[in-house]
LUMTISE-553955 format. One record per residue (C-alpha): residue in three letters; x negated, y negated, z. Coordinates in steps of 0.2 Angstrom, whole numbers, plus 5000, padded with zeros to 4 digits. Each point is the difference from the previous one (the first is absolute). Last residue first. Layout:
BEGIN
ALAXYZ ...
% end
This chain:
BEGIN
ASN524053864732 THR498850034986 ALA498149984997 THR499450024983 PRO499449825000 ALA498850035014 TYR500549925016 LEU498850065014 GLY498650014988 ASN500249824994 ILE500049945018 VAL498450105004 THR499149944985 ASN500649825003 ASN499049995016 VAL500349835008 THR498649925009 VAL500249855012 SER498649935010 ILE500549865012 GLU499249834999 ASP500049964982 ARG501850054996 LEU500449925017 TYR499749834993 GLY501250034986 LEU501250065012 TYR499849845009 GLN500349904984 SER501650094996 LEU500649985018 ILE499749814999 ASP500950004983 GLU501450105006 ASN500249895015 ILE500149844990 ALA501350084988 SER501050065015 LYS500049835008 LEU500549924983 GLU501550134998 ASP500549985018 ASN500049814999 ILE500950014983 SER501450115009 SER500149885015 ALA500149854989 ASP501849965001 ALA500249844992 THR500849855009 GLN498549884999 ALA499550064982 ASP501749964993 ALA500250094983 LEU500149894985 LYS501450034987 ILE499449924984 ASP501149974985 ASP500049984981 LEU498250044995 ARG500050014981 VAL499250134989 VAL499750004981 LEU499550174994 ILE498950084987 GLU500350184997 GLU498650124994 GLY499550055017 THR500649875012 GLN499349834994 ILE500449845010 ALA500649834996 LYS500449885014 ALA501549915008 LYS500349875013 GLY501649975010 ALA499350045017 GLU498150004999 LEU499250164992 THR498650125005 PHE501250125009 LEU501250014986 ALA498650064988 ALA499750155012 ALA501850055000 VAL500149994981 SER498450114999 PRO501150145009 ASN500950024983 VAL501949995001 ASP501150144994 ASN500250085017 GLY500649845007 LEU498849915012 GLY500350015019 GLN498350065005 GLY498849934987 THR498550005013 ARG500149815002 LYS501850025006 THR501549994988 LEU501749915000 GLY500850044983 THR499049994984 GLU501449924989 LYS500050034981 LEU500249884985 SER500250104984 ALA499149944984 ALA500649924984 ASP498649875002 ASP501349865001 LEU500950105013 ALA498450025010 LEU499749814999 THR501849965005 ALA499850125015 ILE498449925005 ASP500749825001 SER498749874995 GLY499449895014 SER498149984996 ASN499550165009 VAL501350094989 ASN499249924984 ASN498350055007 ALA500650185002 LEU500649994982 GLU498349954993 GLU499250135011 ALA501150134992 LYS499649944982 ALA498150015004 MET500350175007 MET500950064985 GLN498749934988 LYS498650085010 GLN500950175001 ARG500350004981 GLU498249954997 ASP499450155010 ALA501250124991 THR499449934983 TRP498250015005 ALA500250185005 ALA500950064985 VAL498849914988 VAL498550075009 ASP500750184999 ASP500349974981 ARG498249944998 VAL499350155009 ASP498850074987 GLU499649834992 PHE499649925017 PRO498750135003 ARG500250105016 LEU499049935014 ALA498850135007 SER499850135013 PRO498650114995 THR500350164990 VAL499050155009 ASN499650164990 GLU499850185003 VAL500350015019 ARG499850185005 LEU501250105011 VAL500150145012 TYR501650075008 ARG500650125014 THR501849995005 GLY500350035018 SER501449885005 GLY498849865007 THR499050014984 GLU498450104998 GLU498449954992 LEU498750094989 PHE498749874999 SER500349854989 GLU499249964983 GLU499249834995 GLY500049944982 ASN500649825004 GLY500049985019 LEU501050105013 GLU501149945014 PHE501449944988 ILE500350184995 LYS500150065018 ALA501549885003 ASN500950074985 ILE499750175006 GLU500849965017 ASP501549924991 ALA500250154988 GLY500050125015 ASP500950144990 ILE500049964982 ALA501649974990 GLU499249884987 GLY501049855000 TYR498649874998 LEU498750075012 GLY500549905016 GLU500149824998 GLY498949945014 ARG498549964989 VAL500450024981 VAL499750154990 GLY499849964981 ASN499750174993 LEU500250175010 LYS499350154992 TYR500750155010 THR499350175005 LYS501050145009 ALA499050135010 GLY499950184994 VAL498350045008 ASP499050014985 ARG500949874990 ALA499749875015 ALA498250045000 ASP499949974981 GLU500949835000 ILE499149945016 SER498350044992 THR499050135008 GLY498549935010 ALA499750135013 GLY501049905013 LEU501550004988 GLU499950194998 GLU499950025019 ASP501449885004 PHE501250094988 SER499550175007 ALA500349935018 ALA501749934994 LEU500550174992 ASP499650095016 TYR501049875010 ILE501450004988 ALA500350195002 ASP500549975018 GLU501149864996 ALA500850104986 LYS500350155012 PHE500849895013 GLN501149914987 LYS500550174992 LEU500450075017 GLY501149845005 GLU500950014983 VAL500450185002 LEU500649985018 ILE501149854996 ASP500750104985 ARG500450155010 VAL500949905014 GLU501850084997 ASP499250164995 ILE499050025016 SER501649975010 GLN500449845009 THR500150025019 SER501549935011 GLY500349935017 PRO501749995008 THR500749835005 ILE500650025018 SER501249895009 SER500349935018 VAL498650095008 ARG500149955019 LEU498549985011 ILE499949975019 HIS498349925004 TRP499149985016 GLY498649885001 LEU498849914988 ALA498550125004 THR501250144994 GLU501350115010 VAL501550094991 PRO501750005008 GLU501050144993 SER500549984982 VAL501649954992 GLY500750094984 GLY501049914987 GLU499150094986 SER499050145008 LEU498649975011 ALA498350084999 PHE499349864989 THR500349875013 ALA499250105015 ALA498450054990 SER499849824993 LEU500249905016 ASP498250015007 PRO499349974982 LEU501049844999 ILE501050014984 ASP499249994982 ASN499350174999 ALA501650105003 THR500949884988 PHE500949855007 GLU501649904997 GLY500549865011 LEU499749965018 LYS501849965005 VAL500049975019 MET499149845001 SER501149924986 GLU501650065009 ASP499649925016 MET499150085015 GLY500349965018 ALA500250185007 GLU501949985001 LYS499949954982 ALA499150164995 ILE501350105009 ALA501449914990 MET499050044984 PHE499950185004 ASP501850025004 ALA500350125015 GLY500550184996 GLU499450105016 GLN498450034991 LEU499849814998 LYS500349985019 LYS498750125004 TYR498749924989 ALA500449835009 GLU499650085016 HIS498450084993 ALA499449834994 SER500549925017 GLN498950125009 GLU498549984989 ASP499949825004 ASN498249975003 PRO499550004982 ALA501449874996 PHE501550074991 LEU500350004981 ILE501750054991 GLN499650054983 GLU500750014982 VAL499250094986 ALA500550024981 ARG499150154994 LYS499050034985 GLU499450164992 PRO498449984990 THR500149984981 GLN498750124993 PHE499149984983 GLU498549925007 ALA499950145013 GLU499850124986 ARG498449934994 GLN498850145004 LYS501350144995 TYR500549904985 SER498249994995 GLU499850195002 ALA501550034989 ILE499549884987 GLU498250084999 GLU500850174999 ASP501149944986 THR498449944990 VAL499649824995 ALA499149954984 ILE499149844998 THR499749934982 SER501349875002 ILE499149935015 VAL498449974991 ASP500249824995 SER501149965015 ALA498650045012 SER499049864993 LEU498549964988 THR499849844992 ALA498849934986 LEU499949824995 THR499149914986 VAL500349825002 ASP500249844990 ARG500049845011 SER500949845001 GLU499649835007 PRO501649894999 ALA500649924984 THR500349815003 PHE501549924993 GLN500949945016 ALA498349975009 ALA499549884986 ASN501449875004 GLU499049854996 GLU499250084985 HIS501650074992 PHE500949835004 LYS498649914991 ARG500250124985 LEU501949975001 THR499849814999 ALA498850014986 ASP501150134991 ASP501549884999 ALA501450025013 VAL501650094996 ALA501549905003 ILE501050045015 ASN501850054995 GLU500850085015 PHE499849855012 GLY501849935000 ALA500750185004 ALA499050005016 ASN501449915010 LEU499149945015 ALA500550095016 PHE501149905012 PHE499949955018 SER500949945015 GLY499449995018 SER500250065018 ARG498849985014 GLN499850095017 GLU498849975015 LYS499950165010 ARG498250044998 TYR499349825003 ALA501249985015 VAL499350165007 ILE498249954997 GLN500349835008 LYS500850095015 ALA498450115002 MET498949854999 MET501049915013 GLU499950155012 PRO498150014999 VAL499650194998 ALA499150095014 ALA498850165000 THR499450045018 GLY500650185001 THR499050054984 LEU498350055006 SER500350055018 GLY501650094994 VAL499050104988 VAL498850075013 GLN501350035013 GLN501150074986 SER498750134996 MET500050075018 LEU501950004999 ASP499850104984 GLY499050135008 ARG501250025015 VAL501550014988 GLY499150144990 GLU499550095015 ILE501850005006 PHE500650054983 GLU498850154998 GLN500450065018 GLU501950004996 THR499850104984 TYR500349904985 GLY501050064984 ALA501049854998 THR501750085003 TYR499350095015 LEU499349845007 ALA501749914997 GLN500950145009 LEU498850005014 PHE500249815003 ARG501950024997 ASP500150135013 ARG498949915012 SER501249855000 PHE499349845006 GLN501449895006 GLY501249894990 THR501450095008 THR501150034984 PRO498749984986 ASP498850125010 LYS498349934998 PHE498650084990 ASN499849894985 ASP500349855011 SER498250035007 THR499949955019 PHE499750185006 ILE498650034987 THR499149845004 ASP500250035019 ARG499350184999 VAL498549944990 LYS499749865013 ASP500250125014 ASP498850124993 SER498749875000 ILE499249924984 GLY498149984998 ILE498949874992 GLY498150025001 MET499649894986 ASP499350154990 LYS501650095003 ALA501049864993 ASP498950004984 GLU500250194999 ARG501949985002 LEU500049864986 VAL499050114988 LYS500950165005 GLN501749934996 SER499549924984 VAL499250174994 LEU501750095004 SER500949864990 GLN498850014985 VAL500150194999 THR501950005001 ASN500049864987 ASN499050114988 LEU501150155003 LEU501649894996 GLY499349934984 MET501650044990 GLN499050134991 ILE499650085016 ALA501850005006 GLN500550084983 GLN498750145003 GLN500750035017 ASN501850034995 PHE501749914999 ASN501250144996 PRO500849985018 GLY500749834996 PHE499349824997 VAL500249935017 ASN499950155012 ARG498750074989 MET499049845002 ASN500050045019 GLN499450174996 VAL498649934990 SER499549885013 ARG500050135014 GLN499050124988 PHE498749864998 ALA499849975018 ARG499850195003 ASP498850024986 LEU498949865005 GLU499950075018 ILE499750174994 PRO498649944988 THR499249925015 ILE499849815002 LYS498549965010 GLN499449885014 SER498349955005 GLY499949864987 ILE501350044987 GLU499850174992 ALA501250064987 VAL500850154993 GLU498850125010 ARG499250144991 SER498349924999 THR498950074986 GLY499749834991 LEU501249914989 ASN500149855011 LEU501049854993 MET499849845010 SER498849914988 ALA501350034986 ASN501349895008 LEU501450035012 GLY501249855005 TRP500850035016 ILE501949964999 VAL500849975017 PHE501250155001 SER499550075017 LEU500349835008 ALA501850025000 ILE499950145013 VAL501649955011 GLY501049914986 PHE499550064983 ILE499850185004 ILE501450025013 LYS501249894990 ALA499550104984 PHE500550165009 ILE501649935006 SER500549954982 LYS500249834994 SER498550004989 PHE500650164992 THR501549914994 ARG499049864992 ILE498850144992 GLY501650084993 ALA500649844993 LEU498349974992 MET500150174992 
% end
């Protein structure tokens, strides 16, 4: 997936988004005070500006389509939502509006000439041969990205306004050159050393301590031997899965469901489309090109004459709903290999060719019967559960015990003993176990919850029967555990003492290789490494690099890495020259960090100055989990 994202970041669409309108993606933190769950049908209100559902959906669909170009055509809307793409889209739109609203309040305006110059000087839209602005490349890029020309122009204008604000804040950041050079030298310094792991075989027979020592260890390390607070609980749950086995489905219902859901079982026809695009005012050239094609000219050759390369000609595969609406009818009227007459859209004049057709298909009712039955049963069960839950709640409200009320509505009951905070429900396969666990620890001893509902729809009610406070387990009950823990601790202490003795011997002039040999250990070389551990062998713990950068040349120290105790010696230091170091990248990094901090503080200020409300009800309504695409 990371490779796919890297590929996406190099695409023409990414260059447009992250280059010309990069400010759109400043993260705007949203908090609970910004959420508006009122009657407004807007996605968000930012000062005097609004984000409409259409605006959000168009931005989100552009993002989804772009991800399809990376991850393939099966990447769908729900996957995008799970990845956080919808949330990021909302945040980016809010950030746009916040900065634009601030610019508007300051009276900042951007002329048409400035917008034009910004677009014309963008490398993304220049012909690679002439180095000049290419309208064809510009329109092709917008088409691929899903923007209309007017949308893009206004987006550039808004972001130029925002840049005026941001530039005034961040343009003065400066980093002292010597400081940057010193950081480069610090990062690029390399060290190498030798090390060996102490042979643990000599520390296997640790004599067991007397009870007095063990009892003291038990008290001093009480956390290891303390039983957490636990609770005994009576729990009743009611879910659709409890009643689904009792649900019957008729053939008539299956047929009706198939009719309603038929679109889900259809794979639409796809067509691989190529195009030659001419400017809006160049209809004559489009018709001349079409005439040549009718006379047998090569499609790609004509496209190259029009200044288009192969990547601009081949648009990819589309369904009738995926392609630009103005081109859909013409595209799907062609036979395989067919070429259309020039078609006019807002982007210009298109000549289309369908290079291949992948026929559509529809699964029969018998092929999807199991899916239909499962869906119908689930729907009926969820419908039935509302009535059962209402009856359950009424009985509980009337004073009926959990056990009796559960029996009357067919709910499942559980007696759970020794439930510990944060550890679920001890292996019981109960939906929402973690949520129920949290509720258990909100109640006091003897208290009963209301009828609650988990995130996935299971209703439950519980009663805390008993609370066992956290307490240190008696020594006699955990003596074996104490012996094991003390022995392991003693072994580590003895090994570390031995390693420190060996390190002192190295520091006094002893040869580390001889000491390793005497300990029946294997001496290893670290290789040249930076502070980050870059350069270490795959089998060398990063703690070794950290140790090397605390030592003087020729000196050694003992360190612990997990269960191993190592003796590490610094053999060589390779300093980086601060005077000759290229600090440009560090300078840019520090400037960026300073600017990000300034901008973050300014956005924090704007949170208080500009009213921001986000309507999650509208957003959730637009992208319900049952939506498909």
